[in-house]
C-alpha positions as CSV (number, residue, x, y, z in Angstrom):
1,X,83.9,90.7,87.9
2,X,81.5,93.4,86.6
3,X,83.4,93.2,83.4
4,X,82.9,89.5,83.0
5,X,79.3,89.5,83.8
6,X,79.0,92.3,81.1
7,X,81.0,90.2,78.6
8,X,78.6,87.3,79.2
9,X,75.5,89.4,78.5
10,X,76.9,90.9,75.5
11,X,78.4,87.6,74.4
12,X,75.3,85.6,75.2
13,X,73.2,87.9,73.2
14,X,75.6,87.4,70.0
15,X,75.6,83.8,70.8
16,X,71.7,83.6,70.9
17,X,71.4,85.5,67.8
18,X,73.9,83.3,66.1
19,X,72.4,80.1,67.5
20,X,69.2,81.3,66.1
21,X,70.5,82.0,62.8
22,X,72.3,78.6,62.5
23,X,69.2,76.7,63.4
24,X,67.3,75.5,60.2
25,X,63.7,76.0,59.7
26,X,61.0,78.3,61.2
27,X,61.8,79.3,64.9
28,X,58.7,80.1,66.9
29,X,61.0,81.3,69.9
30,X,60.7,85.2,70.3
31,X,63.9,87.3,70.3
32,X,64.1,88.1,74.0
33,X,63.8,84.5,74.8
34,X,66.6,83.6,72.4
35,X,68.7,86.2,73.9
36,X,68.2,84.8,77.4
37,X,68.9,81.3,76.2
38,X,72.0,82.6,74.7
39,X,73.1,84.3,77.9
40,X,72.3,81.0,79.8
41,X,74.3,79.2,77.1
42,X,77.4,81.5,77.3
43,X,77.2,81.0,81.0
44,X,77.0,77.3,80.8
45,X,79.5,76.9,78.1
46,X,81.9,79.2,79.9
47,X,81.6,77.3,83.1
48,X,81.9,73.8,81.4
49,X,84.9,74.9,79.4
50,X,86.7,76.1,82.5
51,X,85.5,73.3,84.7
52,X,87.4,71.0,82.1
53,X,90.4,73.3,82.0
54,X,89.9,74.9,78.7
55,X,91.0,78.4,78.6
56,X,91.3,79.2,74.7
57,X,89.0,81.9,73.9
58,X,87.9,80.4,70.7
59,X,87.1,77.1,72.2
60,X,85.1,78.8,75.1
61,X,83.1,80.7,72.4
62,X,82.4,77.3,70.5
63,X,81.1,75.8,73.7
64,X,79.0,78.8,74.3
65,X,77.5,78.7,70.9
66,X,77.0,74.8,71.0
67,X,75.2,75.3,74.6
68,X,72.9,78.1,73.3
69,X,71.9,76.0,70.4
70,X,71.3,73.0,72.7
71,X,69.2,75.0,74.9
72,X,67.0,76.4,72.1
73,X,66.4,73.0,70.9
74,X,65.8,71.5,74.3
75,X,63.4,74.4,75.0
76,X,61.4,73.6,71.7
77,X,61.2,69.9,72.5
78,X,59.8,70.7,75.7
79,X,57.3,73.2,74.4
80,X,56.2,70.8,71.5
81,X,55.7,68.2,74.0
82,X,53.3,70.2,76.0
83,X,51.3,71.0,73.3
């Protein structure tokens, strides 16, 4: 259990950084929030992929990357709407 949590933290950090690099244009979200959204994306992507019966490691990472990028975009949309 502890190893999987550390894996999600380390993987979420990598996914958050990759998602930030893959997004075009300026990104005003700070690095800490990007990493936290990446961890949340990794957890969400891991949960969804296992929920749908996907256990292939590459597909789990792809879903984690997509979830992190989606969370970053949603966060910016909500933040822009408030301003």
